[in-house]
C-alpha positions as CSV (number, residue, x, y, z in Angstrom):
1,M,-22.5,-131.0,127.2
2,R,-23.3,-131.0,123.5
3,M,-26.7,-132.1,122.1
4,S,-25.0,-134.7,120.0
5,D,-24.0,-136.5,123.2
6,L,-27.6,-137.9,123.3
7,V,-28.0,-138.9,119.6
8,N,-27.2,-142.6,120.2
9,Q,-29.4,-142.7,123.3
10,R,-32.3,-141.1,121.4
11,R,-31.9,-143.6,118.6
12,M,-31.8,-146.6,120.9
13,A,-34.7,-145.2,123.0
14,A,-36.8,-144.8,119.8
15,A,-36.1,-148.4,118.9
16,I,-37.1,-149.6,122.4
17,L,-40.2,-147.4,122.5
18,K,-41.1,-148.4,118.9
19,C,-41.5,-144.8,117.8
20,G,-39.6,-142.2,115.7
21,I,-36.6,-140.3,117.2
22,N,-38.7,-137.0,117.1
23,R,-41.2,-138.5,119.6
24,V,-38.6,-139.4,122.2
25,W,-38.7,-137.1,125.2
26,F,-35.8,-136.8,127.7
27,D,-36.4,-135.4,131.2
28,P,-34.3,-132.2,131.3
29,G,-33.5,-132.8,135.0
30,R,-32.1,-136.3,134.4
31,Q,-29.9,-135.4,131.4
32,A,-26.7,-136.5,133.1
33,D,-28.2,-140.0,133.8
34,I,-29.3,-140.3,130.2
35,E,-25.9,-139.3,129.0
36,M,-24.3,-142.1,131.2
37,A,-26.7,-144.7,129.8
38,I,-24.8,-146.5,127.0
39,S,-26.6,-149.9,126.8
40,R,-30.2,-150.7,125.9
41,E,-30.6,-152.1,129.3
42,D,-29.6,-148.8,130.9
43,L,-32.2,-147.0,128.7
44,R,-34.9,-149.6,129.6
45,E,-34.4,-148.7,133.3
46,L,-34.6,-145.0,132.5
47,I,-37.8,-145.6,130.6
48,A,-39.2,-147.5,133.5
49,G,-38.2,-144.7,135.8
50,G,-39.9,-142.1,133.6
51,A,-36.8,-140.2,132.6
52,I,-37.5,-141.1,128.9
53,K,-40.9,-141.2,127.4
54,A,-42.6,-141.3,124.0
55,R,-44.6,-138.2,123.2
56,A,-48.2,-138.8,122.2
57,V,-48.9,-139.1,118.4
58,K,-50.2,-135.9,117.0
59,G,-53.5,-136.3,115.0
60,N,-55.6,-134.0,112.9
61,S,-58.5,-132.5,114.8
62,R,-61.9,-133.6,113.5
63,G,-63.7,-130.8,115.3
64,R,-64.1,-128.6,112.3
65,A,-65.1,-131.6,110.2
66,R,-67.8,-132.6,112.7
67,E,-69.1,-129.1,112.8
68,R,-69.4,-129.0,108.9
69,M,-71.1,-132.4,108.9
70,A,-73.6,-131.3,111.4
71,K,-74.4,-128.2,109.3
72,R,-74.8,-130.3,106.2
73,A,-77.1,-132.7,108.0
74,Y,-79.7,-129.9,108.0
75,G,-79.0,-128.7,104.5
76,H,-76.4,-125.9,105.0
77,Q,-73.2,-125.7,102.9
78,R,-74.7,-127.6,100.0
79,G,-75.3,-124.7,97.7
80,P,-74.4,-124.5,94.0
81,G,-70.9,-123.4,94.8
82,R,-70.2,-126.7,96.6
83,R,-71.6,-128.9,93.9
84,R,-69.4,-130.9,91.5
85,G,-71.2,-133.1,89.0
86,A,-74.6,-133.0,87.5
87,A,-77.8,-133.7,89.5
88,G,-77.9,-137.1,87.9
89,A,-74.4,-137.9,89.1
90,R,-75.1,-136.7,92.7
91,R,-78.4,-138.7,92.9
92,P,-78.8,-141.1,90.0
93,R,-82.2,-141.3,88.2
94,K,-82.4,-145.0,89.1
95,K,-82.0,-144.3,92.9
96,V,-84.7,-141.6,92.6
97,W,-87.0,-144.0,90.8
98,I,-86.4,-146.8,93.4
99,G,-87.2,-144.4,96.3
100,K,-90.4,-143.2,94.5
101,I,-91.7,-146.6,93.5
102,R,-91.1,-148.3,96.9
103,A,-93.0,-145.5,98.6
104,Q,-95.9,-145.8,96.2
105,R,-96.1,-149.6,96.5
106,R,-95.9,-149.4,100.3
107,T,-98.8,-146.9,100.2
108,L,-100.9,-149.1,97.9
109,R,-100.3,-152.1,100.2
110,E,-101.4,-150.1,103.2
111,M,-104.5,-149.0,101.4
112,R,-105.4,-152.5,100.4
113,D,-104.8,-154.0,103.9
114,E,-106.8,-151.3,105.5
115,G,-109.7,-151.9,103.1
116,R,-109.6,-148.4,101.6
117,I,-109.2,-150.0,98.1
118,D,-110.2,-153.5,96.8
119,R,-107.9,-156.0,95.2
120,G,-108.9,-155.1,91.7
121,L,-108.2,-151.4,92.1
122,Y,-104.9,-152.3,94.0
123,R,-103.7,-154.3,91.0
124,L,-104.7,-151.6,88.5
125,M,-102.9,-148.8,90.5
126,Y,-99.9,-151.1,91.1
127,R,-99.5,-151.6,87.3
128,R,-100.0,-147.9,86.7
129,A,-97.4,-147.0,89.3
130,S,-95.0,-149.5,87.7
131,G,-95.6,-147.8,84.4
132,G,-94.5,-144.5,85.9
133,Q,-97.9,-142.7,85.8
134,F,-97.5,-141.1,89.2
135,R,-95.0,-138.4,90.2
136,S,-95.3,-139.1,93.9
137,V,-97.3,-140.7,96.7
138,A,-99.5,-137.6,96.9
139,H,-100.2,-137.9,93.2
140,L,-101.1,-141.6,93.6
141,T,-103.4,-141.0,96.5
142,A,-105.2,-138.1,94.7
143,H,-105.7,-140.4,91.7
144,V,-107.0,-143.3,93.9
145,E,-109.5,-140.9,95.5
146,M,-110.6,-139.6,92.1
147,V,-111.2,-143.1,90.8
148,E,-112.9,-144.1,94.1
149,G,-115.2,-141.1,93.8
150,R,-116.1,-142.0,90.2
151,S,-116.9,-145.6,91.0
152,R,-119.3,-144.7,93.9
């Protein structure tokens, strides 16, 4: 019995199973039955009987990728050797500004609603924040406290 005896069976089985010829598996114990199968109907019966199967599709493991992503989530593997592109390309200035101004405006709103600052001071600080006077929320709150202390 030569291997080429099963070439046609392998080709037809691949077509029936809707997979490539390399994924077709023949049961070594039923080789004689497979060799005798010359029609597609014969092969369908062998497939139903479990003598012919399609091997599982091999995929690329994401295990290492998940591990790397988990490390990067807490800041590892992000050093200068990994970086491609300038700081402004990795996190554009506009995105930095949006994050900063939204935080400052949210803080001002909270201060006004809690009654820590009046509407006039809120408006003044809002305009100053829009003008880019404050580096951060901490800078803004320090400035508000200083102005509050001066007005009392």
